[in-house]
C-alpha positions as CSV (number, residue, x, y, z in Angstrom):
1,X,50.4,-10.0,-3.8
2,X,51.4,-10.7,-7.3
3,X,50.9,-14.4,-6.8
4,X,47.4,-13.7,-5.3
5,X,46.5,-11.5,-8.3
6,X,47.4,-14.3,-10.7
7,X,45.2,-16.8,-8.9
8,X,42.2,-14.5,-8.4
9,X,39.9,-13.8,-11.3
10,X,40.0,-10.1,-12.4
11,X,36.4,-9.4,-11.2
12,X,37.2,-10.6,-7.7
13,X,40.3,-8.5,-7.5
14,X,38.3,-5.5,-8.7
15,X,35.6,-6.2,-6.0
16,X,38.4,-6.4,-3.4
17,X,39.8,-3.1,-4.4
18,X,36.4,-1.4,-4.3
19,X,35.7,-2.8,-0.8
20,X,38.9,-1.4,0.5
21,X,38.1,1.9,-1.1
22,X,34.6,2.0,0.4
23,X,35.8,1.0,3.8
24,X,38.4,3.7,3.9
25,X,35.8,6.3,3.1
26,X,33.1,5.0,5.4
27,X,31.7,7.5,7.9
28,X,30.9,6.8,11.6
29,X,27.4,5.5,12.0
30,X,26.4,8.6,14.0
31,X,27.7,10.9,11.3
32,X,25.7,9.0,8.7
33,X,22.6,9.2,10.8
34,X,23.1,13.0,11.3
35,X,23.8,13.5,7.6
36,X,20.6,11.7,6.6
37,X,18.4,13.5,9.1
38,X,17.7,10.4,11.3
39,X,19.6,12.1,14.2
40,X,19.9,15.8,14.7
41,X,23.3,17.4,14.3
42,X,23.1,18.9,17.8
43,X,22.7,17.1,21.1
44,X,19.1,16.9,22.0
45,X,16.7,19.9,22.1
46,X,15.6,22.5,24.6
47,X,13.9,20.6,27.4
48,X,15.4,17.2,26.4
49,X,19.2,17.5,26.6
50,X,21.9,15.7,28.6
51,X,25.3,16.3,27.2
52,X,28.8,16.0,28.6
53,X,32.5,15.6,28.1
54,X,33.8,12.4,29.5
55,X,37.6,12.3,29.7
56,X,37.5,14.9,26.9
57,X,35.2,12.8,24.6
58,X,31.8,14.1,23.8
59,X,28.8,12.3,25.3
60,X,25.2,12.9,24.1
61,X,22.1,11.2,25.5
62,X,20.7,10.8,22.0
63,X,18.8,7.6,22.6
64,X,16.7,8.6,25.6
65,X,16.3,11.3,28.2
66,X,14.0,10.8,31.3
67,X,13.6,13.4,34.0
68,X,11.4,12.9,37.1
69,X,11.0,14.9,40.2
70,X,8.8,16.4,42.9
71,X,8.7,19.8,44.6
72,X,12.3,19.6,45.8
73,X,14.3,17.1,43.8
74,X,14.9,16.0,40.2
75,X,16.6,12.9,38.8
76,X,17.7,13.0,35.1
77,X,18.7,9.9,33.2
78,X,20.3,10.0,29.8
79,X,21.2,7.1,27.5
80,X,23.3,7.3,24.4
81,X,23.1,5.1,21.3
82,X,25.7,2.7,22.7
83,X,23.7,2.2,26.0
84,X,26.1,4.3,28.2
85,X,24.0,6.0,30.9
86,X,24.5,9.3,32.7
87,X,22.4,10.0,35.8
88,X,22.3,13.4,37.5
89,X,20.4,13.9,40.8
90,X,19.6,17.3,42.2
91,X,18.6,17.0,45.9
92,X,17.8,20.7,46.1
93,X,16.3,22.9,43.4
94,X,18.0,26.1,44.7
95,X,19.8,28.2,42.1
96,X,23.6,28.2,42.4
97,X,26.5,25.9,43.1
98,X,26.0,22.8,45.3
99,X,28.4,20.0,46.1
100,X,28.1,16.6,44.6
101,X,29.3,14.0,47.1
102,X,28.6,10.4,47.9
103,X,25.7,11.6,50.1
104,X,24.4,14.8,48.5
105,X,23.1,15.3,45.0
106,X,24.4,12.5,42.7
107,X,26.2,11.7,39.5
108,X,26.6,8.2,38.0
109,X,28.1,7.1,34.7
110,X,27.6,3.6,33.4
111,X,29.7,2.5,30.4
112,X,29.5,-1.1,29.1
113,X,28.0,-2.1,32.5
114,X,30.9,-0.6,34.4
115,X,29.7,2.0,37.0
116,X,31.6,5.2,37.8
117,X,30.4,6.9,41.0
118,X,31.3,9.7,43.4
119,X,33.9,8.8,46.1
120,X,34.1,10.2,49.6
121,X,36.6,13.0,49.8
122,X,36.5,13.9,46.0
123,X,33.4,16.2,45.6
124,X,32.1,17.6,42.4
125,X,29.9,20.6,41.6
126,X,26.3,20.8,40.5
127,X,25.3,24.3,39.4
128,X,21.6,24.9,38.9
129,X,21.3,27.8,36.5
130,X,17.5,27.8,36.0
131,X,14.5,26.1,37.6
132,X,10.8,26.5,37.2
133,X,8.8,24.3,39.5
134,X,5.5,25.3,37.8
135,X,6.6,24.4,34.2
136,X,9.0,21.7,35.6
137,X,12.1,22.9,33.9
138,X,15.6,22.3,35.2
139,X,18.8,23.6,33.7
140,X,22.1,22.8,35.3
141,X,25.8,22.1,34.8
142,X,27.9,19.5,36.6
143,X,31.6,18.6,37.0
144,X,33.2,15.8,38.9
145,X,35.7,13.0,38.9
146,X,33.9,9.6,39.0
147,X,35.6,6.4,40.1
148,X,35.1,2.7,39.5
149,X,35.5,0.9,42.8
150,X,36.5,-2.4,41.2
151,X,39.3,-1.2,38.8
152,X,40.2,2.1,40.4
153,X,39.7,3.8,37.1
154,X,38.7,7.5,37.1
155,X,36.5,9.4,34.6
156,X,36.4,13.2,34.5
157,X,32.8,14.2,33.7
158,X,31.7,17.7,32.8
159,X,28.3,18.5,31.3
160,X,24.9,20.0,31.4
161,X,21.2,19.2,31.5
162,X,18.3,21.1,30.1
163,X,15.1,19.1,30.8
164,X,11.4,19.3,31.4
165,X,10.7,16.8,34.2
166,X,7.6,14.9,35.1
167,X,6.2,15.0,38.6
168,X,5.2,11.7,40.2
169,X,1.8,11.3,41.7
């Protein structure tokens, strides 16, 4: 280091030290966006929220939330800033706990193009806590272990949705 200091002009050495200092204090991009008001400090808002814990790490659909349905089903799609996608499907709008299986209801997580899906014999739970078919409101929580069929990797996903869904014509 002493040899490098002797060959670098003093102003370049000072710039190098400042860059290291700034890099060590840099905040995560999402934190900066929240601090400046570009992104809210909370995940979504009432009627437009998909949030989860995936293997213990927080997930928030802060890029896009889309919910569509009809008189008996709702599909909610949430996308985060990195493009990871979480899809929750309610095949019945009955209040209470319902199984999520490979055939009933649905839960899909896509991370970097890698899909994690329900596997037969390892059901999850979708609990609908509120539904209003006139105002098109769905509030529910979900919990499941999702599997990647190619790698065998598993993701534990627990979360909730609070959406106003559109009804297709």
